N, C-alpha and C positions, 0 to 999 in steps of 0.2 A: 637402640631407639628408646627414648626420644633424644633428639638433637636440640640442644638449648644454646642460644647465643644471647649475649648481654652486651649491648653497646652503651657506654656511659661517658659522660663529659666531665671536664674539670668542674669543681664546685660541689661534687658529691663523692661519697665514699662509703664503704661498708667492709665488714670483716668477711672477705670472700670465702675462706675455708668454712667458716661457720654457716654462712649463707648457703653455700652449696650443699652442705650436709642436710640442712633443713629443706632446701629446695628439692633435692633428689628424693628425700623421704616422702615429702608431700606429693610430688608428681607420681612416684611409684604407687602410692596408696590410691590416689584419685583415678588413675587409669589402669590399675591392676597389672603392673609390670614389676620387674625387679629393680632395685636401686642400682645394681651393677649394669643395667641397660642404659642408664641416664649418662649423658655426656654434655658438659657445659664448657663453652669458650667465652672468655671475657675480651672485649675489644674497647680500648680507650679511644674516644673520638677526639682528634686534635682540634677540629674546628666545629663550632655549633652556632647556628644562627636561628634565633626564635624572633619572629617579627623582624625588626630592623637590626637585630643582633645586640651584642653587648655581653660583658663578662658576668652580669648578674643573672644570666639564664643558664640552667643546667637541665640535663635529662638523663634518664635511664630507660632504655627500651629493651625489653626481654621478649624473645620469640621462642616458642616451643613448637617444634615440628614433630608430629607423630604420624604413624601409619594410619591412613584413612580407614574409616569404618566405625569410629566411635560416634555416638549420637550427639546432637547439638547440645543437649542438656549437660552431658558430661564435659564437653569442651567449654561451655559457659561456666560451669562450676570450677573447672581447672583454671580458667582465666581469672575469675574472681578471687579464688583462694590464693593464687600466686601473686596477684596484684596486692592483696592484703599483706602477704609475707614481705614483698618487696618494699612496700610503703613503710612497714615497721622496721626494716633492716637498713634502709638508706640513711646516711647522715649527711645533712646539708650544711654547707659552710655558712656562717653569718652573712647576711646581706644578699644571699643567693635565692632565687626562686627556682624551684625544681619541679619538673614534671616526670612522673613515672608511668610507664605503659607496658601492657602485656598483650601479646598476640598469640593465639593458638592457630596453627596452620597444619594442613594435611600434607604428608608425603604421598604421592601417587604410588600405590602398591605395585602397579605394573612396571614402574620405572625406577624405583628406589632399590639400590643394591648395596651390600656391604660384605666384607670378608675380613677374616683375621689373618694376620701375617706372623 
């Protein structure tokens, strides 16, 4: 824990290994967990429509799911700091307008389970 997913469209890119190193370090520090607990998956979005659509629009949406229990101020700081990191890390192709967004959500402690195989 935490589970991090990053959906991104054509028109944007970033150095994923470097970004993940920075992301995991920052998340671990901000929510007092180990870097080894952080897991990130990247998903390239094949189609994206913003407004009426068009190839000039791009997006990166990052969601961090953490076990419930952290206060609102901690989650707000986490969202702000990771948005800042994301905005600094994303490279936007010429002529493309990109939006980046971060959402911090809770896993329900009662129903979240994991195991090692």
